[in-house]
ROFIPA-875631 format. One record per residue (C-alpha): residue in one letter; y, x, z; residue number from 1. Coordinates in nm, 3 decimals, padded with zeros to 5 digits, always signed. Each point is the difference from the previous one (the first is absolute). Layout:
ROFIPA-875631
(atom 'A',(Y,X,Z),NUM) ...
end
This chain:
ROFIPA-875631
(atom 'X',(+37.103,+16.486,+18.750),1) (atom 'X',(-00.210,-00.143,-00.290),2) (atom 'X',(-00.356,+00.149,+00.038),3) (atom 'X',(-00.160,-00.178,-00.289),4) (atom 'X',(+00.074,+00.275,-00.249),5) (atom 'X',(-00.216,+00.257,+00.222),6) (atom 'X',(-00.354,+00.036,-00.075),7) (atom 'X',(-00.297,+00.079,+00.215),8) (atom 'X',(-00.192,+00.335,-00.063),9) (atom 'X',(-00.317,-00.194,-00.087),10) (atom 'X',(+00.181,-00.208,-00.250),11) (atom 'X',(+00.145,+00.303,-00.176),12) (atom 'X',(-00.325,+00.187,-00.019),13) (atom 'X',(-00.181,-00.334,-00.109),14) (atom 'X',(+00.245,-00.018,-00.279),15) (atom 'X',(-00.044,+00.365,-00.116),16) (atom 'X',(-00.384,-00.069,+00.011),17) (atom 'X',(+00.044,-00.297,-00.228),18) (atom 'X',(+00.212,+00.213,-00.255),19) (atom 'X',(-00.258,+00.257,-00.008),20) (atom 'X',(-00.290,-00.240,-00.026),21) (atom 'X',(+00.160,-00.152,-00.306),22) (atom 'X',(+00.067,+00.317,-00.169),23) (atom 'X',(-00.279,+00.048,-00.281),24) (atom 'X',(+00.048,+00.364,-00.015),25) (atom 'X',(-00.067,+00.054,+00.364),26) (atom 'X',(-00.308,-00.239,-00.002),27) (atom 'X',(-00.187,+00.262,-00.196),28) (atom 'X',(+00.105,+00.365,+00.068),29) (atom 'X',(-00.190,+00.338,-00.054),30) (atom 'X',(+00.083,+00.281,+00.226),31) (atom 'X',(-00.160,+00.346,+00.071),32) (atom 'X',(+00.082,+00.206,+00.310),33) (atom 'X',(-00.143,+00.166,+00.292),34) (atom 'X',(-00.157,-00.180,+00.329),35) (atom 'X',(+00.153,+00.072,+00.321),36) (atom 'X',(-00.027,-00.188,+00.351),37) (atom 'X',(-00.350,-00.146,-00.122),38) (atom 'X',(-00.139,-00.258,+00.254),39) (atom 'X',(-00.317,-00.183,-00.045),40) (atom 'X',(+00.030,-00.319,+00.213),41) (atom 'X',(-00.278,-00.111,+00.201),42) (atom 'X',(+00.000,-00.324,-00.212),43) (atom 'X',(-00.040,+00.196,-00.305),44) (atom 'X',(+00.353,-00.012,-00.134),45) (atom 'X',(+00.155,+00.328,-00.121),46) (atom 'X',(+00.338,+00.090,+00.096),47) (atom 'X',(+00.202,+00.331,-00.128),48) (atom 'X',(+00.290,+00.143,-00.157),49) (atom 'X',(+00.043,+00.116,-00.374),50) (atom 'X',(+00.230,+00.293,-00.064),51) (atom 'X',(+00.111,+00.232,-00.262),52) (atom 'X',(+00.255,+00.308,+00.025),53) (atom 'X',(+00.286,-00.214,+00.115),54) (atom 'X',(-00.098,-00.356,+00.077),55) (atom 'X',(-00.254,-00.212,+00.193),56) (atom 'X',(-00.112,-00.356,-00.006),57) (atom 'X',(-00.223,-00.198,+00.258),58) (atom 'X',(-00.323,-00.128,-00.138),59) (atom 'X',(-00.270,-00.263,+00.118),60) (atom 'X',(-00.359,-00.051,-00.149),61) (atom 'X',(-00.172,-00.299,+00.128),62) (atom 'X',(-00.380,-00.016,+00.084),63) (atom 'X',(-00.092,-00.199,-00.302),64) (atom 'X',(+00.131,+00.275,-00.230),65) (atom 'X',(-00.053,+00.295,+00.217),66) (atom 'X',(-00.376,-00.079,+00.013),67) (atom 'X',(-00.022,+00.079,-00.365),68) (atom 'X',(+00.112,+00.352,+00.027),69) (atom 'X',(-00.254,+00.281,-00.119),70) (atom 'X',(+00.153,+00.286,+00.199),71) (atom 'X',(+00.136,+00.039,+00.361),72) (atom 'X',(+00.387,+00.033,-00.009),73) (atom 'X',(+00.159,+00.243,+00.230),74) (atom 'X',(+00.324,+00.187,+00.067),75) (atom 'X',(+00.122,+00.249,-00.267),76) (atom 'X',(-00.194,-00.171,-00.283),77) (atom 'X',(+00.159,-00.080,-00.317),78) (atom 'X',(-00.061,-00.352,-00.138),79) (atom 'X',(+00.072,-00.230,-00.263),80) (atom 'X',(+00.064,-00.375,+00.121),81) (atom 'X',(+00.062,-00.352,-00.149),82) (atom 'X',(+00.169,-00.267,+00.184),83) (atom 'X',(+00.298,-00.221,+00.086),84) (atom 'X',(+00.327,+00.066,+00.167),85) (atom 'X',(+00.094,-00.247,+00.274),86) (atom 'X',(+00.215,+00.004,+00.327),87) (atom 'X',(-00.135,-00.021,+00.352),88) (atom 'X',(+00.229,-00.234,+00.158),89) (atom 'X',(-00.056,+00.079,+00.378),90) (atom 'X',(+00.065,+00.376,-00.062),91) (atom 'X',(+00.281,-00.036,-00.258),92) (atom 'X',(-00.177,+00.253,-00.241),93) (atom 'X',(-00.162,-00.048,-00.322),94) (atom 'X',(-00.339,+00.133,-00.078),95) (atom 'X',(-00.287,+00.032,-00.287),96) (atom 'X',(-00.289,-00.235,+00.047),97) (atom 'X',(-00.269,+00.215,-00.156),98) (atom 'X',(-00.280,-00.174,-00.214),99) (atom 'X',(-00.170,+00.299,-00.158),100) (atom 'X',(+00.024,+00.372,+00.066),101) (atom 'X',(-00.183,+00.310,-00.115),102) (atom 'X',(+00.035,+00.375,+00.024),103) (atom 'X',(+00.243,+00.191,-00.210),104) (atom 'X',(-00.060,+00.338,-00.155),105) (atom 'X',(-00.130,+00.272,+00.225),106) (atom 'X',(-00.056,-00.260,+00.254),107) (atom 'X',(-00.256,-00.176,-00.190),108) (atom 'X',(-00.186,+00.324,-00.081),109) (atom 'X',(+00.033,+00.091,+00.369),110) (atom 'X',(-00.176,-00.315,+00.094),111) (atom 'X',(-00.280,+00.044,-00.256),112) (atom 'X',(-00.042,+00.367,+00.133),113) (atom 'X',(-00.031,-00.114,+00.362),114) (atom 'X',(-00.219,-00.291,-00.087),115) (atom 'X',(-00.258,+00.200,-00.199),116) (atom 'X',(+00.015,+00.290,+00.278),117) (atom 'X',(-00.077,-00.256,+00.272),118) (atom 'X',(-00.311,-00.140,-00.214),119) (atom 'X',(-00.141,+00.337,-00.091),120) (atom 'X',(+00.045,+00.135,+00.371),121) (atom 'X',(-00.186,-00.328,+00.105),122) (atom 'X',(-00.281,+00.085,-00.219),123) (atom 'X',(-00.030,+00.352,+00.144),124) (atom 'X',(+00.112,+00.206,-00.302),125) (atom 'X',(+00.231,+00.227,+00.221),126) (atom 'X',(-00.229,+00.066,+00.266),127) (atom 'X',(-00.066,+00.350,+00.072),128) (atom 'X',(-00.371,-00.011,+00.012),129) (atom 'X',(+00.009,-00.055,-00.393),130) (atom 'X',(+00.210,+00.316,-00.056),131) (atom 'X',(-00.174,+00.281,-00.163),132) (atom 'X',(+00.051,+00.370,+00.088),133) (atom 'X',(+00.199,+00.210,-00.271),134) (atom 'X',(-00.214,+00.315,-00.097),135) (atom 'X',(+00.162,+00.313,+00.116),136) (atom 'X',(-00.110,+00.204,-00.306),137) (atom 'X',(-00.004,-00.224,-00.313),138) (atom 'X',(-00.123,+00.140,-00.336),139) (atom 'X',(+00.158,-00.276,-00.184),140) (atom 'X',(+00.287,-00.265,+00.059),141) (atom 'X',(+00.081,-00.284,-00.197),142) (atom 'X',(+00.375,-00.091,-00.031),143) (atom 'X',(+00.085,-00.356,-00.104),144) (atom 'X',(+00.358,-00.041,-00.086),145) (atom 'X',(+00.231,-00.010,-00.296),146) (atom 'X',(-00.048,+00.273,-00.265),147) (atom 'X',(+00.372,+00.063,-00.003),148) (atom 'X',(+00.234,+00.046,+00.288),149) (atom 'X',(+00.064,+00.234,+00.298),150) (atom 'X',(-00.296,-00.147,+00.208),151) (atom 'X',(-00.279,+00.141,-00.219),152) (atom 'X',(+00.176,+00.321,-00.036),153) (atom 'X',(+00.043,+00.045,+00.383),154) (atom 'X',(-00.378,-00.070,+00.059),155) (atom 'X',(-00.134,+00.216,-00.286),156) (atom 'X',(+00.213,+00.307,+00.108),157) (atom 'X',(-00.053,-00.035,+00.357),158) (atom 'X',(-00.379,-00.005,-00.040),159) (atom 'X',(+00.008,+00.281,-00.228),160) (atom 'X',(+00.222,+00.210,+00.210),161) (atom 'X',(-00.169,-00.070,+00.329),162) (atom 'X',(-00.365,+00.008,-00.113),163) (atom 'X',(-00.063,+00.115,-00.352),164) (atom 'X',(-00.384,-00.041,+00.047),165) (atom 'X',(+00.032,-00.377,-00.004),166) (atom 'X',(+00.033,-00.197,-00.345),167) (atom 'X',(+00.247,-00.262,-00.008),168) (atom 'X',(-00.082,-00.279,-00.257),169) (atom 'X',(+00.261,-00.254,-00.110),170) (atom 'X',(-00.097,-00.370,-00.051),171) (atom 'X',(+00.322,-00.129,-00.158),172) (atom 'X',(+00.111,-00.355,+00.092),173) (atom 'X',(+00.303,-00.238,-00.011),174) (atom 'X',(+00.167,+00.009,+00.332),175) (atom 'X',(+00.264,-00.275,-00.048),176) (atom 'X',(+00.000,-00.340,-00.170),177) (atom 'X',(-00.217,-00.306,-00.078),178) (atom 'X',(-00.306,+00.211,-00.118),179) (atom 'X',(+00.034,+00.276,+00.260),180) (atom 'X',(-00.243,-00.151,+00.280),181) (atom 'X',(-00.296,-00.051,-00.252),182) (atom 'X',(+00.039,+00.331,-00.135),183) (atom 'X',(+00.018,+00.181,+00.336),184) (atom 'X',(-00.331,-00.208,+00.102),185) (atom 'X',(-00.170,+00.138,-00.346),186) (atom 'X',(+00.078,+00.351,+00.065),187) (atom 'X',(-00.100,-00.006,+00.359),188) (atom 'X',(-00.364,-00.118,-00.094),189) (atom 'X',(+00.012,+00.266,-00.279),190) (atom 'X',(+00.094,+00.269,+00.234),191) (atom 'X',(-00.267,-00.126,+00.253),192) (atom 'X',(-00.276,+00.043,-00.248),193) (atom 'X',(+00.114,+00.328,-00.119),194) (atom 'X',(-00.110,+00.221,+00.291),195) (atom 'X',(+00.299,+00.119,+00.136),196) (atom 'X',(+00.027,+00.076,+00.385),197) (atom 'X',(+00.347,-00.144,+00.073),198) (atom 'X',(+00.232,-00.251,-00.195),199) (atom 'X',(+00.368,-00.019,+00.037),200) (atom 'X',(+00.164,-00.329,-00.092),201) (atom 'X',(+00.374,-00.030,-00.026),202) (atom 'X',(+00.343,+00.028,-00.166),203) (atom 'X',(+00.352,+00.127,+00.063),204) (atom 'X',(+00.272,-00.205,+00.190),205) (atom 'X',(+00.166,-00.322,-00.118),206) (atom 'X',(+00.092,-00.327,+00.097),207) (atom 'X',(-00.237,-00.269,+00.160),208) (atom 'X',(-00.042,-00.152,-00.331),209) (atom 'X',(-00.095,+00.339,-00.150),210) (atom 'X',(-00.247,+00.045,+00.261),211) (atom 'X',(-00.135,-00.328,-00.014),212) (atom 'X',(-00.338,+00.065,-00.206),213) (atom 'X',(-00.115,+00.196,+00.318),214) (atom 'X',(+00.044,-00.332,+00.203),215) (atom 'X',(-00.220,-00.196,-00.224),216) (atom 'X',(-00.330,-00.115,+00.151),217) (atom 'X',(-00.222,+00.106,-00.273),218) (atom 'X',(+00.125,+00.346,+00.043),219) (atom 'X',(-00.064,-00.010,+00.379),220) (atom 'X',(-00.349,-00.133,-00.047),221) (atom 'X',(-00.078,+00.267,-00.244),222) (atom 'X',(+00.130,+00.272,+00.220),223) (atom 'X',(-00.228,-00.135,+00.286),224) (atom 'X',(-00.307,-00.020,-00.213),225) (atom 'X',(+00.034,+00.351,-00.140),226) (atom 'X',(-00.275,+00.235,+00.114),227) (atom 'X',(+00.225,+00.310,-00.028),228) (atom 'X',(+00.255,+00.076,+00.267),229) (atom 'X',(+00.341,-00.116,-00.118),230) (atom 'X',(+00.339,+00.130,+00.108),231) (atom 'X',(+00.298,-00.227,-00.068),232) (atom 'X',(+00.316,+00.150,-00.099),233) (atom 'X',(+00.251,-00.281,-00.107),234) (atom 'X',(+00.374,+00.057,+00.000),235) (atom 'X',(+00.188,+00.186,+00.273),236) (atom 'X',(-00.075,+00.052,+00.374),237) (atom 'X',(+00.175,-00.334,+00.091),238) (atom 'X',(-00.181,-00.202,-00.258),239) (atom 'X',(-00.311,-00.183,+00.126),240) (atom 'X',(-00.241,-00.188,-00.236),241) (atom 'X',(-00.310,-00.191,+00.037),242) (atom 'X',(-00.191,+00.282,-00.160),243) (atom 'X',(+00.115,+00.236,+00.284),244) (atom 'X',(-00.166,-00.230,+00.256),245) (atom 'X',(-00.320,-00.022,-00.190),246) (atom 'X',(-00.045,+00.358,-00.097),247) (atom 'X',(-00.194,+00.261,+00.192),248) (atom 'X',(+00.315,+00.218,+00.030),249) (atom 'X',(+00.373,-00.085,-00.052),250) (atom 'X',(+00.223,+00.275,-00.104),251) (atom 'X',(+00.397,-00.036,+00.015),252) (atom 'X',(+00.027,+00.142,-00.340),253) (atom 'X',(-00.190,+00.085,-00.316),254) (atom 'X',(+00.045,+00.380,+00.090),255) (atom 'X',(-00.100,-00.075,+00.350),256) (atom 'X',(-00.332,-00.141,-00.126),257) (atom 'X',(-00.065,+00.305,-00.207),258) (atom 'X',(+00.049,+00.209,+00.327),259) (atom 'X',(-00.223,-00.231,+00.193),260) (atom 'X',(-00.285,+00.009,-00.265),261) (atom 'X',(-00.050,+00.378,-00.036),262) (atom 'X',(+00.047,+00.297,+00.231),263) (atom 'X',(+00.219,+00.316,-00.076),264) (atom 'X',(-00.155,+00.311,-00.118),265) (atom 'X',(+00.151,+00.196,+00.298),266) (atom 'X',(-00.122,-00.241,+00.252),267) (atom 'X',(-00.349,+00.021,-00.162),268) (atom 'X',(+00.016,+00.384,-00.006),269) (atom 'X',(+00.115,-00.014,+00.368),270) (atom 'X',(-00.288,-00.247,+00.096),271) (atom 'X',(-00.263,+00.226,-00.167),272) (atom 'X',(+00.146,+00.304,+00.204),273) (atom 'X',(-00.038,-00.198,+00.310),274) (atom 'X',(-00.352,-00.093,-00.085),275) (atom 'X',(-00.088,+00.357,-00.072),276) (atom 'X',(+00.129,+00.111,+00.348),277) (atom 'X',(-00.188,-00.286,+00.160),278) (atom 'X',(-00.316,+00.073,-00.179),279) (atom 'X',(+00.021,+00.387,+00.060),280) (atom 'X',(+00.062,-00.081,+00.368),281) (atom 'X',(-00.282,-00.257,+00.014),282) (atom 'X',(-00.251,+00.264,-00.162),283) (atom 'X',(+00.115,+00.270,+00.235),284) (atom 'X',(-00.077,-00.214,+00.297),285) (atom 'X',(-00.325,-00.117,-00.114),286) (atom 'X',(-00.114,+00.358,-00.094),287) (atom 'X',(+00.116,+00.108,+00.362),288) (atom 'X',(-00.181,-00.290,+00.142),289) (atom 'X',(-00.333,+00.074,-00.171),290) (atom 'X',(+00.024,+00.368,+00.095),291) (atom 'X',(+00.032,-00.074,+00.363),292) (atom 'X',(-00.282,-00.254,-00.039),293) (atom 'X',(-00.217,+00.282,-00.155),294) (atom 'X',(+00.098,+00.246,+00.251),295) (atom 'X',(-00.086,-00.220,+00.285),296) (atom 'X',(-00.349,-00.071,-00.170),297) (atom 'X',(-00.071,+00.391,-00.036),298) (atom 'X',(+00.077,+00.051,+00.377),299) (atom 'X',(-00.194,-00.298,+00.101),300) (atom 'X',(-00.288,+00.028,+00.256),301) (atom 'X',(-00.245,-00.166,-00.244),302) (atom 'X',(+00.046,+00.220,-00.276),303) (atom 'X',(-00.019,+00.318,+00.218),304) (atom 'X',(-00.315,-00.125,+00.179),305) (atom 'X',(-00.162,-00.251,-00.216),306) (atom 'X',(-00.311,-00.006,+00.219),307) (atom 'X',(+00.200,-00.127,+00.297),308) (atom 'X',(+00.035,-00.334,-00.164),309) (atom 'X',(-00.364,-00.026,-00.031),310) (atom 'X',(-00.071,+00.108,+00.348),311) (atom 'X',(+00.246,-00.254,+00.136),312) (atom 'X',(-00.167,-00.281,-00.205),313) (atom 'X',(-00.355,+00.105,+00.140),314) (atom 'X',(+00.129,-00.013,+00.352),315) (atom 'X',(+00.140,-00.341,-00.051),316) (atom 'X',(-00.332,-00.106,-00.173),317) (atom 'X',(-00.190,+00.122,+00.317),318) (atom 'X',(+00.234,-00.212,+00.230),319) (atom 'X',(-00.074,-00.316,-00.216),320) (atom 'X',(-00.359,+00.054,+00.002),321) (atom 'X',(-00.001,+00.068,+00.373),322) (atom 'X',(+00.208,-00.303,+00.065),323) (atom 'X',(-00.229,-00.233,-00.235),324) (atom 'X',(-00.301,+00.118,+00.183),325) (atom 'X',(+00.139,-00.070,+00.342),326) (atom 'X',(+00.105,-00.350,-00.111),327) (atom 'X',(-00.350,-00.079,-00.143),328) (atom 'X',(-00.163,+00.108,+00.328),329) (atom 'X',(+00.242,-00.212,+00.211),330) (atom 'X',(-00.088,-00.295,-00.218),331) (atom 'X',(-00.359,+00.051,+00.025),332) (atom 'X',(+00.004,+00.032,+00.366),333) (atom 'X',(+00.195,-00.338,+00.051),334) (atom 'X',(-00.237,-00.167,-00.224),335) (atom 'X',(-00.303,+00.121,+00.190),336) (atom 'X',(+00.184,-00.084,+00.341),337) (atom 'X',(+00.050,-00.364,-00.147),338) (atom 'X',(-00.362,-00.037,-00.095),339) (atom 'X',(-00.123,+00.108,+00.327),340) (atom 'X',(+00.237,-00.272,+00.165),341) (atom 'X',(-00.143,-00.243,-00.209),342) (atom 'X',(-00.359,+00.083,+00.082),343) (atom 'X',(+00.065,-00.023,+00.366),344) (atom 'X',(+00.183,-00.318,-00.018),345) (atom 'X',(-00.101,-00.313,+00.188),346) (atom 'X',(-00.073,-00.213,-00.319),347) (atom 'X',(-00.264,+00.238,-00.152),348) (atom 'X',(-00.155,+00.082,+00.331),349) (atom 'X',(-00.069,-00.383,+00.086),350) (atom 'X',(+00.075,-00.210,-00.299),351) (atom 'X',(-00.166,-00.301,+00.173),352) (atom 'X',(+00.228,+00.018,+00.286),353) (atom 'X',(+00.293,-00.081,-00.246),354) (atom 'X',(-00.190,-00.315,-00.117),355) (atom 'X',(-00.066,-00.109,+00.363),356) (atom 'X',(+00.374,+00.048,+00.094),357) (atom 'X',(+00.101,-00.206,-00.288),358) (atom 'X',(-00.233,-00.272,+00.092),359) (atom 'X',(+00.105,-00.015,+00.353),360) (atom 'X',(+00.364,-00.038,-00.108),361) (atom 'X',(-00.107,-00.276,-00.257),362) (atom 'X',(-00.174,-00.214,+00.286),363) (atom 'X',(+00.322,+00.040,+00.223),364) (atom 'X',(+00.206,-00.133,-00.279),365) (atom 'X',(-00.239,-00.299,-00.068),366) (atom 'X',(+00.001,-00.078,+00.374),367) (atom 'X',(+00.378,-00.001,+00.023),368) (atom 'X',(+00.024,-00.217,-00.308),369) (atom 'X',(-00.228,-00.241,+00.171),370) (atom 'X',(+00.219,-00.025,+00.321),371) (atom 'X',(+00.316,-00.084,-00.189),372) (atom 'X',(-00.170,-00.220,-00.265),373) (atom 'X',(+00.118,-00.377,+00.070),374) (atom 'X',(-00.342,-00.126,-00.111),375) (atom 'X',(-00.152,+00.197,+00.277),376) (atom 'X',(+00.193,-00.172,+00.238),377) (atom 'X',(-00.077,-00.353,-00.140),378) (atom 'X',(-00.377,+00.115,+00.013),379) (atom 'X',(+00.025,-00.009,+00.391),380) (atom 'X',(+00.112,-00.377,+00.023),381) (atom 'X',(+00.398,+00.047,-00.061),382) (atom 'X',(+00.200,-00.207,-00.250),383) (atom 'X',(+00.335,-00.003,-00.172),384) (atom 'X',(+00.203,-00.309,+00.006),385) (atom 'X',(+00.283,-00.027,-00.251),386) (atom 'X',(+00.249,-00.257,-00.100),387) (atom 'X',(+00.171,+00.012,-00.352),388) (atom 'X',(-00.189,+00.321,-00.057),389) (atom 'X',(+00.160,+00.152,+00.325),390) (atom 'X',(-00.215,+00.134,+00.275),391) (atom 'X',(+00.071,-00.188,+00.337),392) (atom 'X',(+00.060,+00.203,+00.312),393) (atom 'X',(+00.149,-00.269,+00.232),394) (atom 'X',(-00.090,-00.351,+00.034),395) (atom 'X',(+00.367,-00.092,-00.006),396) (atom 'X',(-00.001,+00.080,-00.376),397) (atom 'X',(-00.161,-00.320,-00.070),398) (atom 'X',(+00.056,-00.368,+00.086),399) (atom 'X',(-00.212,-00.323,+00.003),400) (atom 'X',(-00.128,-00.094,-00.318),401) (atom 'X',(+00.037,+00.328,-00.186),402) (atom 'X',(-00.273,+00.120,-00.206),403) (atom 'X',(-00.155,+00.335,+00.084),404) (atom 'X',(-00.260,+00.216,-00.148),405) (atom 'X',(-00.280,+00.202,+00.231),406) (atom 'X',(-00.134,+00.297,-00.172),407) (atom 'X',(-00.371,+00.080,+00.133),408) (atom 'X',(-00.215,+00.282,-00.088),409) (atom 'X',(-00.177,-00.225,-00.244),410) (atom 'X',(+00.220,-00.279,-00.151),411) (atom 'X',(+00.318,-00.169,+00.111),412) (atom 'X',(+00.081,-00.329,+00.171),413) (atom 'X',(+00.310,-00.244,-00.064),414) (atom 'X',(+00.120,-00.186,+00.298),415) (atom 'X',(+00.279,-00.223,+00.120),416) (atom 'X',(+00.161,+00.075,+00.320),417) (atom 'X',(-00.023,-00.290,+00.251),418) (atom 'X',(+00.132,+00.161,+00.303),419) (atom 'X',(+00.164,+00.345,+00.093),420) (atom 'X',(+00.015,+00.173,+00.324),421) (atom 'X',(+00.202,+00.320,+00.089),422) (atom 'X',(-00.075,+00.217,+00.288),423) (atom 'X',(+00.194,+00.308,+00.063),424) (atom 'X',(-00.216,+00.299,+00.055),425) 
end
């Protein structure tokens, strides 16, 4: 059997790779698809699959190109890629080697939305401590939305139906398109200086592109800087915009914003009735309490016998006077006894005896010091013998030819030892 006509798998795969690499069309292809099976390798390379409704293609983006991306790829993201098609021989498959990649359509807007949301959240624009309370009973409400459409009609009619006492002022603005965001900012500043109690900012539903003006950073910062409380009402309940996060209150719909901004007449009347009941109950309880207090005062012992209070105070004063008198007398007696003891003391009776006693003690101390004074001993004929400034107590401490010092009562003698003799006592 001739085996020369059979190829190895690697030979076939390498042959296919060479054909793909030489194809000019495959060397520069532009594809769009959805990312799946995304993996960010520890070395920085990106591995993922590009897919559409019916097909899929393996993709790899090496570190040198992946490091240039301005967004974070993830599963489910629609992207536009540019690269070349080639085979991966060891796996027997072909794939796209991606040189460039950018978000596609809604994916790009979603990335921009998340990027701004993260930025503003880091700066604290969404924090609860900055949220202003919405007034319960506003006199005037500013409405910033398009002058035509269902949103403005729903807001105005809801406010009028629920709380006719409140005036609703429309600040018409563009809510879609390139000029919408600056126009919204302008009307927010205008309404803020107009003296309204609450501002409603919003529009009806639409696609993410239609609602994008309310995701612009300038609109978010205008809402945050506004001194008047703002209710955000953009789109439907499932729609979330940056304005919703920054506003003091988020409403699921424009109609919901109007309901949050004003109470109903029935609720207000019911609340007033409750206040009346509570006020009447409070006044009645207060009157009953004061009546009981008055009755107790009328029946009090003091009012019935006012002199009794005076008599009690007089008795208390008498007791205080007696106690003070007694205390003063005791103090005088103690001082008098102390004075007599001093008069009879030994010192005052014989002051010279005190001096004599001190002199006797002084002489006794002088004699004691004389007995222990080493000079007094030398005066009797004794001497002190030392060697190298150390007093000698034993003749064995010196040897022949040593130099010693002999301290006498008057003066000292230096001598050389010629002979030593030790006698044990």
